[in-house]
All heavy atoms as a GROMACS GRO file, in nm:
protein
  624
    1MET      N    1   6.443   3.926  -3.254
    1MET     CA    2   6.326   3.870  -3.190
    1MET      C    3   6.208   3.877  -3.285
    1MET      O    4   6.183   3.979  -3.348
    1MET     CB    5   6.291   3.948  -3.063
    1MET     CG    6   6.386   3.930  -2.950
    1MET     SD    7   6.349   3.772  -2.879
    1MET     CE    8   6.498   3.739  -2.794
    2ASP      N    9   6.136   3.768  -3.290
    2ASP     CA   10   6.018   3.761  -3.373
    2ASP      C   11   5.896   3.757  -3.282
    2ASP      O   12   5.876   3.662  -3.207
    2ASP     CB   13   6.023   3.637  -3.462
    2ASP     CG   14   5.910   3.636  -3.563
    2ASP    OD1   15   5.841   3.739  -3.576
    2ASP    OD2   16   5.892   3.532  -3.628
    3ALA      N   17   5.814   3.860  -3.286
    3ALA     CA   18   5.698   3.871  -3.196
    3ALA      C   19   5.576   3.797  -3.250
    3ALA      O   20   5.476   3.786  -3.181
    3ALA     CB   21   5.663   4.017  -3.174
    4THR      N   22   5.583   3.747  -3.371
    4THR     CA   23   5.466   3.680  -3.427
    4THR      C   24   5.454   3.534  -3.383
    4THR      O   25   5.351   3.473  -3.400
    4THR     CB   26   5.470   3.684  -3.581
    4THR    OG1   27   5.589   3.618  -3.625
    4THR    CG2   28   5.466   3.827  -3.632
    5VAL      N   29   5.559   3.481  -3.326
    5VAL     CA   30   5.557   3.341  -3.283
    5VAL      C   31   5.508   3.336  -3.138
    5VAL      O   32   5.560   3.402  -3.051
    5VAL     CB   33   5.697   3.278  -3.293
    5VAL    CG1   34   5.696   3.136  -3.241
    5VAL    CG2   35   5.747   3.284  -3.436
    6ALA      N   36   5.405   3.256  -3.116
    6ALA     CA   37   5.350   3.240  -2.982
    6ALA      C   38   5.313   3.093  -2.962
    6ALA      O   39   5.275   3.025  -3.057
    6ALA     CB   40   5.226   3.327  -2.964
    7PRO      N   41   5.325   3.044  -2.841
    7PRO     CA   42   5.288   2.904  -2.818
    7PRO      C   43   5.140   2.881  -2.844
    7PRO      O   44   5.056   2.965  -2.811
    7PRO     CB   45   5.322   2.880  -2.671
    7PRO     CG   46   5.353   3.013  -2.613
    7PRO     CD   47   5.375   3.110  -2.722
    8ALA      N   48   5.106   2.768  -2.903
    8ALA     CA   49   4.969   2.738  -2.940
    8ALA      C   50   4.893   2.663  -2.832
    8ALA      O   51   4.773   2.645  -2.843
    8ALA     CB   52   4.966   2.658  -3.069
    9ASP      N   53   4.961   2.617  -2.729
    9ASP     CA   54   4.895   2.535  -2.628
    9ASP      C   55   4.845   2.616  -2.508
    9ASP      O   56   4.812   2.559  -2.405
    9ASP     CB   57   4.989   2.425  -2.580
    9ASP     CG   58   5.116   2.480  -2.518
    9ASP    OD1   59   5.146   2.599  -2.539
    9ASP    OD2   60   5.186   2.404  -2.450
   10ILE      N   61   4.836   2.746  -2.523
   10ILE     CA   62   4.785   2.830  -2.415
   10ILE      C   63   4.632   2.827  -2.420
   10ILE      O   64   4.571   2.855  -2.522
   10ILE     CB   65   4.835   2.975  -2.428
   10ILE    CG1   66   4.986   2.979  -2.411
   10ILE    CG2   67   4.768   3.065  -2.326
   10ILE    CD1   68   5.047   3.115  -2.432
   11LYS      N   69   4.571   2.793  -2.308
   11LYS     CA   70   4.425   2.786  -2.301
   11LYS      C   71   4.370   2.922  -2.264
   11LYS      O   72   4.418   2.986  -2.172
   11LYS     CB   73   4.384   2.682  -2.196
   11LYS     CG   74   4.238   2.658  -2.188
   11LYS     CD   75   4.207   2.550  -2.088
   11LYS     CE   76   4.058   2.532  -2.078
   11LYS     NZ   77   4.023   2.439  -1.973
   12TYR      N   78   4.269   2.966  -2.339
   12TYR     CA   79   4.207   3.094  -2.311
   12TYR      C   80   4.119   3.080  -2.187
   12TYR      O   81   4.028   2.998  -2.185
   12TYR     CB   82   4.124   3.139  -2.430
   12TYR     CG   83   4.068   3.278  -2.414
   12TYR    CD1   84   4.148   3.389  -2.430
   12TYR    CD2   85   3.935   3.298  -2.381
   12TYR    CE1   86   4.098   3.516  -2.415
   12TYR    CE2   87   3.883   3.424  -2.365
   12TYR     CZ   88   3.966   3.534  -2.382
   12TYR     OH   89   3.915   3.659  -2.367
   13PRO      N   90   4.146   3.157  -2.083
   13PRO     CA   91   4.066   3.141  -1.959
   13PRO      C   92   3.928   3.204  -1.974
   13PRO      O   93   3.914   3.321  -2.006
   13PRO     CB   94   4.150   3.216  -1.856
   13PRO     CG   95   4.225   3.317  -1.934
   13PRO     CD   96   4.249   3.257  -2.070
   14THR      N   97   3.826   3.124  -1.952
   14THR     CA   98   3.690   3.175  -1.952
   14THR      C   99   3.645   3.189  -1.807
   14THR      O  100   3.708   3.136  -1.715
   14THR     CB  101   3.594   3.081  -2.026
   14THR    OG1  102   3.596   2.955  -1.960
   14THR    CG2  103   3.636   3.063  -2.171
   15ASP      N  104   3.537   3.260  -1.787
   15ASP     CA  105   3.488   3.280  -1.652
   15ASP      C  106   3.456   3.149  -1.583
   15ASP      O  107   3.490   3.128  -1.467
   15ASP     CB  108   3.362   3.368  -1.654
   15ASP     CG  109   3.392   3.510  -1.696
   15ASP    OD1  110   3.509   3.551  -1.688
   15ASP    OD2  111   3.298   3.580  -1.735
   16VAL      N  112   3.393   3.059  -1.655
   16VAL     CA  113   3.350   2.933  -1.595
   16VAL      C  114   3.472   2.846  -1.560
   16VAL      O  115   3.474   2.781  -1.457
   16VAL     CB  116   3.253   2.859  -1.690
   16VAL    CG1  117   3.210   2.728  -1.631
   16VAL    CG2  118   3.132   2.946  -1.719
   17ASP      N  119   3.573   2.847  -1.646
   17ASP     CA  120   3.694   2.770  -1.615
   17ASP      C  121   3.764   2.823  -1.491
   17ASP      O  122   3.812   2.746  -1.408
   17ASP     CB  123   3.791   2.772  -1.733
   17ASP     CG  124   3.739   2.693  -1.852
   17ASP    OD1  125   3.659   2.600  -1.830
   17ASP    OD2  126   3.781   2.723  -1.964
   18LEU      N  127   3.771   2.954  -1.478
   18LEU     CA  128   3.833   3.014  -1.360
   18LEU      C  129   3.753   2.983  -1.235
   18LEU      O  130   3.810   2.953  -1.128
   18LEU     CB  131   3.846   3.166  -1.377
   18LEU     CG  132   3.946   3.213  -1.482
   18LEU    CD1  133   3.935   3.364  -1.498
   18LEU    CD2  134   4.085   3.173  -1.445
   19LEU      N  135   3.621   2.986  -1.246
   19LEU     CA  136   3.536   2.952  -1.131
   19LEU      C  137   3.551   2.806  -1.092
   19LEU      O  138   3.552   2.772  -0.974
   19LEU     CB  139   3.390   2.985  -1.162
   19LEU     CG  140   3.357   3.133  -1.170
   19LEU    CD1  141   3.216   3.152  -1.222
   19LEU    CD2  142   3.372   3.198  -1.036
   20ASN      N  143   3.565   2.719  -1.190
   20ASN     CA  144   3.584   2.577  -1.161
   20ASN      C  145   3.718   2.554  -1.091
   20ASN      O  146   3.726   2.476  -0.996
   20ASN     CB  147   3.576   2.493  -1.288
   20ASN     CG  148   3.585   2.347  -1.259
   20ASN    OD1  149   3.509   2.294  -1.178
   20ASN    ND2  150   3.677   2.280  -1.324
   21GLN      N  151   3.820   2.623  -1.136
   21GLN     CA  152   3.950   2.611  -1.071
   21GLN      C  153   3.944   2.663  -0.927
   21GLN      O  154   4.001   2.602  -0.836
   21GLN     CB  155   4.054   2.689  -1.150
   21GLN     CG  156   4.195   2.673  -1.100
   21GLN     CD  157   4.294   2.751  -1.185
   21GLN    OE1  158   4.256   2.823  -1.277
   21GLN    NE2  159   4.420   2.738  -1.153
   22ALA      N  160   3.872   2.771  -0.905
   22ALA     CA  161   3.856   2.824  -0.769
   22ALA      C  162   3.777   2.727  -0.683
   22ALA      O  163   3.806   2.709  -0.564
   22ALA     CB  164   3.785   2.959  -0.774
   23ARG      N  165   3.676   2.660  -0.741
   23ARG     CA  166   3.599   2.561  -0.668
   23ARG      C  167   3.686   2.445  -0.623
   23ARG      O  168   3.681   2.402  -0.507
   23ARG     CB  169   3.485   2.508  -0.756
   23ARG     CG  170   3.401   2.399  -0.691
   23ARG     CD  171   3.307   2.334  -0.791
   23ARG     NE  172   3.374   2.270  -0.901
   23ARG     CZ  173   3.424   2.144  -0.897
   23ARG    NH1  174   3.416   2.075  -0.788
   23ARG    NH2  175   3.481   2.093  -1.002
   24LYS      N  176   3.770   2.397  -0.712
   24LYS     CA  177   3.860   2.286  -0.678
   24LYS      C  178   3.957   2.326  -0.566
   24LYS      O  179   3.981   2.249  -0.473
   24LYS     CB  180   3.941   2.243  -0.800
   24LYS     CG  181   3.863   2.167  -0.902
   24LYS     CD  182   3.956   2.128  -1.014
   24LYS     CE  183   3.887   2.051  -1.122
   24LYS     NZ  184   3.979   2.015  -1.232
   25THR      N  185   4.011   2.446  -0.576
   25THR     CA  186   4.105   2.494  -0.475
   25THR      C  187   4.037   2.509  -0.340
   25THR      O  188   4.092   2.467  -0.237
   25THR     CB  189   4.166   2.629  -0.518
   25THR    OG1  190   4.224   2.614  -0.647
   25THR    CG2  191   4.270   2.675  -0.420
   26SER      N  192   3.917   2.565  -0.338
   26SER     CA  193   3.847   2.584  -0.212
   26SER      C  194   3.808   2.449  -0.150
   26SER      O  195   3.813   2.432  -0.028
   26SER     CB  196   3.724   2.671  -0.229
   26SER     OG  197   3.631   2.610  -0.313
   27GLU      N  198   3.774   2.350  -0.233
   27GLU     CA  199   3.743   2.218  -0.181
   27GLU      C  200   3.866   2.153  -0.118
   27GLU      O  201   3.856   2.088  -0.014
   27GLU     CB  202   3.688   2.128  -0.292
   27GLU     CG  203   3.547   2.164  -0.332
   27GLU     CD  204   3.498   2.085  -0.451
   27GLU    OE1  205   3.579   2.007  -0.508
   27GLU    OE2  206   3.381   2.101  -0.488
   28SER      N  207   3.982   2.172  -0.180
   28SER     CA  208   4.103   2.115  -0.122
   28SER      C  209   4.139   2.183   0.010
   28SER      O  210   4.185   2.118   0.104
   28SER     CB  211   4.219   2.121  -0.220
   28SER     OG  212   4.254   2.254  -0.246
   29ILE      N  213   4.114   2.314   0.020
   29ILE     CA  214   4.139   2.386   0.144
   29ILE      C  215   4.044   2.337   0.253
   29ILE      O  216   4.084   2.315   0.368
   29ILE     CB  217   4.124   2.538   0.122
   29ILE    CG1  218   4.239   2.590   0.035
   29ILE    CG2  219   4.122   2.613   0.256
   29ILE    CD1  220   4.223   2.732  -0.010
   30ILE      N  221   3.916   2.317   0.217
   30ILE     CA  222   3.818   2.266   0.314
   30ILE      C  223   3.860   2.127   0.363
   30ILE      O  224   3.852   2.097   0.482
   30ILE     CB  225   3.677   2.264   0.251
   30ILE    CG1  226   3.626   2.406   0.235
   30ILE    CG2  227   3.582   2.182   0.337
   30ILE    CD1  228   3.498   2.416   0.155
   31ASP      N  229   3.908   2.042   0.271
   31ASP     CA  230   3.952   1.908   0.310
   31ASP      C  231   4.070   1.915   0.407
   31ASP      O  232   4.076   1.841   0.505
   31ASP     CB  233   3.990   1.826   0.187
   31ASP     CG  234   3.870   1.790   0.102
   31ASP    OD1  235   3.756   1.796   0.153
   31ASP    OD2  236   3.890   1.757  -0.016
   32LEU      N  237   4.165   2.002   0.378
   32LEU     CA  238   4.281   2.019   0.466
   32LEU      C  239   4.241   2.068   0.604
   32LEU      O  240   4.287   2.016   0.706
   32LEU     CB  241   4.380   2.119   0.404
   32LEU     CG  242   4.495   2.061   0.327
   32LEU    CD1  243   4.564   2.168   0.246
   32LEU    CD2  244   4.592   1.996   0.421
   33LEU      N  245   4.155   2.168   0.608
   33LEU     CA  246   4.111   2.222   0.737
   33LEU      C  247   4.030   2.120   0.815
   33LEU      O  248   4.045   2.109   0.937
   33LEU     CB  249   4.029   2.350   0.716
   33LEU     CG  250   4.106   2.472   0.668
   33LEU    CD1  251   4.011   2.585   0.638
   33LEU    CD2  252   4.209   2.514   0.771
   34TYR      N  253   3.947   2.044   0.745
   34TYR     CA  254   3.866   1.944   0.815
   34TYR      C  255   3.955   1.834   0.874
   34TYR      O  256   3.930   1.785   0.984
   34TYR     CB  257   3.763   1.883   0.721
   34TYR     CG  258   3.682   1.775   0.788
   34TYR    CD1  259   3.590   1.805   0.887
   34TYR    CD2  260   3.700   1.641   0.755
   34TYR    CE1  261   3.517   1.707   0.950
   34TYR    CE2  262   3.627   1.542   0.817
   34TYR     CZ  263   3.536   1.576   0.915
   34TYR     OH  264   3.464   1.478   0.978
   35LYS      N  265   4.058   1.798   0.799
   35LYS     CA  266   4.148   1.695   0.847
   35LYS      C  267   4.216   1.736   0.978
   35LYS      O  268   4.233   1.656   1.070
   35LYS     CB  269   4.254   1.663   0.742
   35LYS     CG  270   4.333   1.536   0.770
   35LYS     CD  271   4.438   1.512   0.663
   35LYS     CE  272   4.373   1.472   0.533
   35LYS     NZ  273   4.471   1.434   0.429
   36SER      N  274   4.252   1.865   0.987
   36SER     CA  275   4.319   1.912   1.109
   36SER      C  276   4.221   1.937   1.224
   36SER      O  277   4.258   1.930   1.340
   36SER     CB  278   4.398   2.039   1.081
   36SER     OG  279   4.311   2.144   1.046
   37LEU      N  280   4.092   1.964   1.193
   37LEU     CA  281   3.992   1.992   1.296
   37LEU      C  282   3.891   1.879   1.314
   37LEU      O  283   3.784   1.901   1.370
   37LEU     CB  284   3.917   2.122   1.262
   37LEU     CG  285   4.000   2.249   1.255
   37LEU    CD1  286   3.916   2.362   1.202
   37LEU    CD2  287   4.055   2.283   1.391
   38LYS      N  288   3.924   1.761   1.268
   38LYS     CA  289   3.830   1.649   1.269
   38LYS      C  290   3.778   1.618   1.410
   38LYS      O  291   3.662   1.583   1.428
   38LYS     CB  292   3.897   1.526   1.211
   38LYS     CG  293   3.802   1.412   1.181
   38LYS     CD  294   3.876   1.292   1.127
   38LYS     CE  295   3.900   1.311   0.980
   38LYS     NZ  296   3.953   1.191   0.915
   39ASP      N  297   3.861   1.633   1.510
   39ASP     CA  298   3.820   1.601   1.647
   39ASP      C  299   3.719   1.701   1.702
   39ASP      O  300   3.632   1.664   1.781
   39ASP     CB  301   3.942   1.598   1.739
   39ASP     CG  302   4.043   1.492   1.696
   39ASP    OD1  303   3.999   1.392   1.634
   39ASP    OD2  304   4.163   1.510   1.721
   40ASN      N  305   3.727   1.826   1.660
   40ASN     CA  306   3.640   1.931   1.713
   40ASN      C  307   3.505   1.940   1.642
   40ASN      O  308   3.410   1.994   1.698
   40ASN     CB  309   3.710   2.067   1.705
   40ASN     CG  310   3.836   2.071   1.788
   40ASN    OD1  311   3.856   1.989   1.876
   40ASN    ND2  312   3.923   2.165   1.757
   41LEU      N  313   3.496   1.889   1.520
   41LEU     CA  314   3.372   1.901   1.442
   41LEU      C  315   3.296   1.770   1.442
   41LEU      O  316   3.354   1.661   1.444
   41LEU     CB  317   3.406   1.941   1.297
   41LEU     CG  318   3.473   2.075   1.279
   41LEU    CD1  319   3.510   2.094   1.133
   41LEU    CD2  320   3.384   2.188   1.325
   42ASP      N  321   3.165   1.781   1.441
   42ASP     CA  322   3.081   1.661   1.438
   42ASP      C  323   3.086   1.592   1.302
   42ASP      O  324   3.105   1.472   1.292
   42ASP     CB  325   2.936   1.696   1.471
   42ASP     CG  326   2.920   1.747   1.613
   42ASP    OD1  327   3.006   1.713   1.697
   42ASP    OD2  328   2.823   1.820   1.639
   43LYS      N  329   3.065   1.671   1.196
   43LYS     CA  330   3.072   1.614   1.062
   43LYS      C  331   3.125   1.718   0.964
   43LYS      O  332   3.129   1.838   0.994
   43LYS     CB  333   2.935   1.564   1.015
   43LYS     CG  334   2.825   1.667   1.016
   43LYS     CD  335   2.693   1.602   0.978
   43LYS     CE  336   2.582   1.704   0.985
   43LYS     NZ  337   2.454   1.644   0.945
   44LYS      N  338   3.165   1.672   0.848
   44LYS     CA  339   3.226   1.756   0.746
   44LYS      C  340   3.124   1.854   0.690
   44LYS      O  341   3.008   1.819   0.669
   44LYS     CB  342   3.280   1.667   0.635
   44LYS     CG  343   3.375   1.734   0.541
   44LYS     CD  344   3.433   1.629   0.449
   44LYS     CE  345   3.537   1.689   0.361
   44LYS     NZ  346   3.597   1.590   0.274
   45PRO      N  347   3.164   1.979   0.663
   45PRO     CA  348   3.070   2.077   0.605
   45PRO      C  349   3.025   2.035   0.465
   45PRO      O  350   3.100   1.975   0.391
   45PRO     CB  351   3.151   2.207   0.598
   45PRO     CG  352   3.281   2.181   0.661
   45PRO     CD  353   3.294   2.036   0.690
   46ARG      N  354   2.901   2.068   0.433
   46ARG     CA  355   2.848   2.036   0.300
   46ARG      C  356   2.910   2.127   0.195
   46ARG      O  357   2.922   2.247   0.216
   46ARG     CB  358   2.697   2.055   0.298
   46ARG     CG  359   2.622   1.946   0.368
   46ARG     CD  360   2.476   1.973   0.365
   46ARG     NE  361   2.451   2.085   0.457
   46ARG     CZ  362   2.334   2.139   0.478
   46ARG    NH1  363   2.229   2.096   0.411
   46ARG    NH2  364   2.316   2.236   0.562
   47THR      N  365   2.947   2.070   0.084
   47THR     CA  366   3.005   2.150  -0.024
   47THR      C  367   2.934   2.130  -0.156
   47THR      O  368   2.955   2.208  -0.248
   47THR     CB  369   3.154   2.116  -0.045
   47THR    OG1  370   3.165   1.977  -0.073
   47THR    CG2  371   3.236   2.152   0.077
   48TYR      N  372   2.852   2.026  -0.170
   48TYR     CA  373   2.784   1.994  -0.296
   48TYR      C  374   2.882   1.981  -0.411
   48TYR      O  375   2.857   2.024  -0.523
   48TYR     CB  376   2.677   2.100  -0.328
   48TYR     CG  377   2.572   2.112  -0.223
   48TYR    CD1  378   2.573   2.216  -0.131
   48TYR    CD2  379   2.471   2.017  -0.213
   48TYR    CE1  380   2.477   2.227  -0.033
   48TYR    CE2  381   2.374   2.028  -0.115
   48TYR     CZ  382   2.377   2.132  -0.026
   48TYR     OH  383   2.282   2.142   0.070
   49ARG      N  384   2.998   1.922  -0.384
   49ARG     CA  385   3.103   1.913  -0.486
   49ARG      C  386   3.064   1.824  -0.602
   49ARG      O  387   3.101   1.853  -0.715
   49ARG     CB  388   3.236   1.871  -0.425
   49ARG     CG  389   3.240   1.733  -0.368
   49ARG     CD  390   3.375   1.701  -0.311
   49ARG     NE  391   3.400   1.782  -0.193
   49ARG     CZ  392   3.518   1.796  -0.137
   49ARG    NH1  393   3.621   1.733  -0.183
   49ARG    NH2  394   3.534   1.872  -0.032
   50LYS      N  395   2.990   1.717  -0.577
   50LYS     CA  396   2.948   1.630  -0.687
   50LYS      C  397   2.852   1.702  -0.780
   50LYS      O  398   2.864   1.693  -0.903
   50LYS     CB  399   2.882   1.503  -0.633
   50LYS     CG  400   2.979   1.409  -0.566
   50LYS     CD  401   2.909   1.285  -0.516
   50LYS     CE  402   3.005   1.195  -0.443
   50LYS     NZ  403   2.937   1.075  -0.389
   51LYS      N  404   2.759   1.777  -0.723
   51LYS     CA  405   2.663   1.851  -0.805
   51LYS      C  406   2.732   1.962  -0.883
   51LYS      O  407   2.703   1.984  -1.001
   51LYS     CB  408   2.554   1.909  -0.716
   51LYS     CG  409   2.446   1.979  -0.792
   51LYS     CD  410   2.336   2.029  -0.704
   51LYS     CE  411   2.229   2.093  -0.792
   51LYS     NZ  412   2.134   2.169  -0.718
   52ALA      N  413   2.829   2.032  -0.818
   52ALA     CA  414   2.900   2.140  -0.886
   52ALA      C  415   2.984   2.086  -1.002
   52ALA      O  416   2.987   2.145  -1.110
   52ALA     CB  417   2.989   2.213  -0.786
   53ARG      N  418   3.049   1.973  -0.981
   53ARG     CA  419   3.129   1.914  -1.089
   53ARG      C  420   3.039   1.869  -1.204
   53ARG      O  421   3.072   1.889  -1.321
   53ARG     CB  422   3.210   1.796  -1.037
   53ARG     CG  423   3.289   1.726  -1.145
   53ARG     CD  424   3.400   1.641  -1.090
   53ARG     NE  425   3.458   1.555  -1.189
   53ARG     CZ  426   3.540   1.595  -1.286
   53ARG    NH1  427   3.573   1.723  -1.296
   53ARG    NH2  428   3.590   1.510  -1.372
   54LYS      N  429   2.926   1.810  -1.171
   54LYS     CA  430   2.833   1.764  -1.274
   54LYS      C  431   2.782   1.882  -1.357
   54LYS      O  432   2.776   1.875  -1.480
   54LYS     CB  433   2.716   1.691  -1.207
   54LYS     CG  434   2.619   1.628  -1.301
   54LYS     CD  435   2.511   1.555  -1.225
   54LYS     CE  436   2.407   1.499  -1.318
   54LYS     NZ  437   2.299   1.431  -1.244
   55ASP      N  438   2.748   1.992  -1.290
   55ASP     CA  439   2.700   2.112  -1.362
   55ASP      C  440   2.809   2.171  -1.449
   55ASP      O  441   2.784   2.214  -1.562
   55ASP     CB  442   2.650   2.216  -1.263
   55ASP     CG  443   2.520   2.175  -1.195
   55ASP    OD1  444   2.450   2.086  -1.249
   55ASP    OD2  445   2.490   2.231  -1.087
   56TYR      N  446   2.934   2.173  -1.398
   56TYR     CA  447   3.045   2.228  -1.477
   56TYR      C  448   3.069   2.142  -1.601
   56TYR      O  449   3.086   2.195  -1.711
   56TYR     CB  450   3.172   2.236  -1.393
   56TYR     CG  451   3.293   2.265  -1.477
   56TYR    CD1  452   3.312   2.391  -1.534
   56TYR    CD2  453   3.387   2.167  -1.505
   56TYR    CE1  454   3.422   2.417  -1.614
   56TYR    CE2  455   3.497   2.192  -1.584
   56TYR     CZ  456   3.514   2.318  -1.638
   56TYR     OH  457   3.622   2.344  -1.718
   57LEU      N  458   3.071   2.010  -1.585
   57LEU     CA  459   3.095   1.922  -1.700
   57LEU      C  460   2.983   1.932  -1.802
   57LEU      O  461   3.008   1.926  -1.922
   57LEU     CB  462   3.113   1.778  -1.653
   57LEU     CG  463   3.241   1.750  -1.576
   57LEU    CD1  464   3.241   1.607  -1.527
   57LEU    CD2  465   3.364   1.778  -1.660
   58LYS      N  466   2.860   1.948  -1.755
   58LYS     CA  467   2.748   1.963  -1.846
   58LYS      C  468   2.766   2.089  -1.932
   58LYS      O  469   2.741   2.088  -2.052
   58LYS     CB  470   2.618   1.973  -1.766
   58LYS     CG  471   2.494   1.984  -1.850
   58LYS     CD  472   2.370   1.992  -1.764
   58LYS     CE  473   2.246   2.014  -1.847
   58LYS     NZ  474   2.128   2.033  -1.763
   59PHE      N  475   2.813   2.197  -1.870
   59PHE     CA  476   2.835   2.321  -1.945
   59PHE      C  477   2.956   2.309  -2.037
   59PHE      O  478   2.952   2.349  -2.153
   59PHE     CB  479   2.856   2.439  -1.850
   59PHE     CG  480   2.896   2.564  -1.921
   59PHE    CD1  481   2.803   2.641  -1.988
   59PHE    CD2  482   3.029   2.605  -1.924
   59PHE    CE1  483   2.840   2.755  -2.056
   59PHE    CE2  484   3.067   2.719  -1.991
   59PHE     CZ  485   2.972   2.795  -2.058
   60SER      N  486   3.066   2.254  -1.986
   60SER     CA  487   3.190   2.253  -2.063
   60SER      C  488   3.184   2.160  -2.184
   60SER      O  489   3.258   2.179  -2.279
   60SER     CB  490   3.308   2.215  -1.974
   60SER     OG  491   3.295   2.082  -1.931
   61LYS      N  492   3.093   2.060  -2.181
   61LYS     CA  493   3.081   1.970  -2.295
   61LYS      C  494   2.998   2.028  -2.409
   61LYS      O  495   2.997   1.972  -2.518
   61LYS     CB  496   3.022   1.836  -2.250
   61LYS     CG  497   3.120   1.755  -2.168
   61LYS     CD  498   3.060   1.623  -2.126
   61LYS     CE  499   3.160   1.545  -2.043
   61LYS     NZ  500   3.104   1.416  -1.999
   62ASN      N  501   2.931   2.140  -2.384
   62ASN     CA  502   2.857   2.207  -2.491
   62ASN      C  503   2.954   2.260  -2.595
   62ASN      O  504   3.054   2.323  -2.561
   62ASN     CB  505   2.774   2.324  -2.437
   62ASN     CG  506   2.648   2.278  -2.370
   62ASN    OD1  507   2.607   2.165  -2.387
   62ASN    ND2  508   2.588   2.366  -2.293
   63ARG      N  509   2.924   2.234  -2.719
   63ARG     CA  510   3.013   2.280  -2.826
   63ARG      C  511   3.012   2.433  -2.837
   63ARG      O  512   3.117   2.495  -2.847
   63ARG     CB  513   2.971   2.217  -2.958
   63ARG     CG  514   3.060   2.250  -3.072
   63ARG     CD  515   3.020   2.166  -3.193
   63ARG     NE  516   3.088   2.211  -3.312
   63ARG     CZ  517   3.202   2.161  -3.354
   63ARG    NH1  518   3.261   2.067  -3.285
   63ARG    NH2  519   3.257   2.206  -3.464
   64LYS      N  520   2.894   2.490  -2.836
   64LYS     CA  521   2.883   2.636  -2.848
   64LYS      C  522   2.770   2.682  -2.757
   64LYS      O  523   2.655   2.697  -2.801
   64LYS     CB  524   2.854   2.673  -2.993
   64LYS     CG  525   2.875   2.818  -3.025
   64LYS     CD  526   2.864   2.840  -3.174
   64LYS     CE  527   2.891   2.985  -3.206
   64LYS     NZ  528   2.873   3.012  -3.348
   65PRO      N  529   2.800   2.706  -2.628
   65PRO     CA  530   2.694   2.743  -2.534
   65PRO      C  531   2.641   2.883  -2.563
   65PRO      O  532   2.714   2.973  -2.604
   65PRO     CB  533   2.762   2.737  -2.398
   65PRO     CG  534   2.906   2.754  -2.426
   65PRO     CD  535   2.930   2.698  -2.562
   66SER      N  536   2.513   2.900  -2.541
   66SER     CA  537   2.450   3.030  -2.563
   66SER      C  538   2.485   3.122  -2.447
   66SER      O  539   2.538   3.080  -2.344
   66SER     CB  540   2.299   3.014  -2.574
   66SER     OG  541   2.246   2.970  -2.451
   67GLY      N  542   2.451   3.247  -2.462
   67GLY     CA  543   2.477   3.344  -2.357
   67GLY      C  544   2.400   3.313  -2.231
   67GLY      O  545   2.450   3.329  -2.119
   68LYS      N  546   2.277   3.266  -2.248
   68LYS     CA  547   2.195   3.230  -2.133
   68LYS      C  548   2.256   3.114  -2.056
   68LYS      O  549   2.263   3.116  -1.933
   68LYS     CB  550   2.054   3.193  -2.179
   68LYS     CG  551   1.959   3.159  -2.068
   68LYS     CD  552   1.821   3.125  -2.120
   68LYS     CE  553   1.728   3.087  -2.008
   68LYS     NZ  554   1.595   3.051  -2.057
   69GLN      N  555   2.303   3.012  -2.129
   69GLN     CA  556   2.367   2.897  -2.063
   69GLN      C  557   2.495   2.939  -1.991
   69GLN      O  558   2.524   2.891  -1.882
   69GLN     CB  559   2.400   2.789  -2.165
   69GLN     CG  560   2.278   2.720  -2.222
   69GLN     CD  561   2.315   2.625  -2.333
   69GLN    OE1  562   2.413   2.647  -2.405
   69GLN    NE2  563   2.236   2.520  -2.349
   70ARG      N  564   2.568   3.030  -2.051
   70ARG     CA  565   2.693   3.078  -1.990
   70ARG      C  566   2.663   3.154  -1.860
   70ARG      O  567   2.728   3.135  -1.758
   70ARG     CB  568   2.768   3.166  -2.089
   70ARG     CG  569   2.905   3.207  -2.041
   70ARG     CD  570   2.984   3.280  -2.148
   70ARG     NE  571   3.031   3.182  -2.246
   70ARG     CZ  572   2.997   3.180  -2.374
   70ARG    NH1  573   2.914   3.271  -2.421
   70ARG    NH2  574   3.043   3.090  -2.456
   71ARG      N  575   2.562   3.240  -1.862
   71ARG     CA  576   2.525   3.316  -1.742
   71ARG      C  577   2.479   3.222  -1.630
   71ARG      O  578   2.514   3.240  -1.515
   71ARG     CB  579   2.416   3.418  -1.775
   71ARG     CG  580   2.469   3.542  -1.846
   71ARG     CD  581   2.364   3.648  -1.858
   71ARG     NE  582   2.247   3.604  -1.936
   71ARG     CZ  583   2.236   3.614  -2.068
   71ARG    NH1  584   2.335   3.663  -2.138
   71ARG    NH2  585   2.126   3.573  -2.128
   72GLU      N  586   2.398   3.120  -1.667
   72GLU     CA  587   2.350   3.026  -1.567
   72GLU      C  588   2.466   2.948  -1.506
   72GLU      O  589   2.467   2.921  -1.386
   72GLU     CB  590   2.249   2.930  -1.630
   72GLU     CG  591   2.115   2.992  -1.657
   72GLU     CD  592   2.020   2.897  -1.727
   72GLU    OE1  593   2.058   2.780  -1.755
   72GLU    OE2  594   1.906   2.939  -1.755
   73ALA      N  595   2.565   2.911  -1.588
   73ALA     CA  596   2.679   2.836  -1.536
   73ALA      C  597   2.763   2.923  -1.442
   73ALA      O  598   2.812   2.874  -1.339
   73ALA     CB  599   2.765   2.788  -1.653
   74VAL      N  600   2.777   3.050  -1.473
   74VAL     CA  601   2.853   3.140  -1.384
   74VAL      C  602   2.779   3.159  -1.252
   74VAL      O  603   2.840   3.162  -1.146
   74VAL     CB  604   2.879   3.275  -1.454
   74VAL    CG1  605   2.932   3.378  -1.357
   74VAL    CG2  606   2.977   3.257  -1.569
   75LYS      N  607   2.646   3.167  -1.258
   75LYS     CA  608   2.567   3.184  -1.135
   75LYS      C  609   2.578   3.063  -1.045
   75LYS      O  610   2.579   3.075  -0.923
   75LYS     CB  611   2.420   3.209  -1.169
   75LYS     CG  612   2.393   3.346  -1.223
   75LYS     CD  613   2.246   3.361  -1.255
   75LYS     CE  614   2.217   3.493  -1.323
   75LYS     NZ  615   2.075   3.505  -1.358
   76LYS      N  616   2.583   2.943  -1.105
   76LYS     CA  617   2.593   2.822  -1.025
   76LYS      C  618   2.727   2.816  -0.957
   76LYS      O  619   2.742   2.769  -0.849
   76LYS     CB  620   2.573   2.698  -1.112
   76LYS     CG  621   2.431   2.681  -1.157
   76LYS     CD  622   2.417   2.555  -1.238
   76LYS     CE  623   2.274   2.539  -1.288
   76LYS     NZ  624   2.257   2.418  -1.364
   0.00000   0.00000   0.00000
């Protein structure tokens, strides 16, 4: 066995990437729950998904974000 060989296509998980993945998952859960409870609810709960995606893409397109930008993205 050679331990020095490792796949190169593994993406290093950053805090913001994990938070974005959690955001997507929670939005899909909200959509599923709303679909099943559509008759009981007046309107769909607000999620600000367009704004959250826009903020995430703005951060992720930065070539080398500063620490301040990274903290602000995690807070959002």
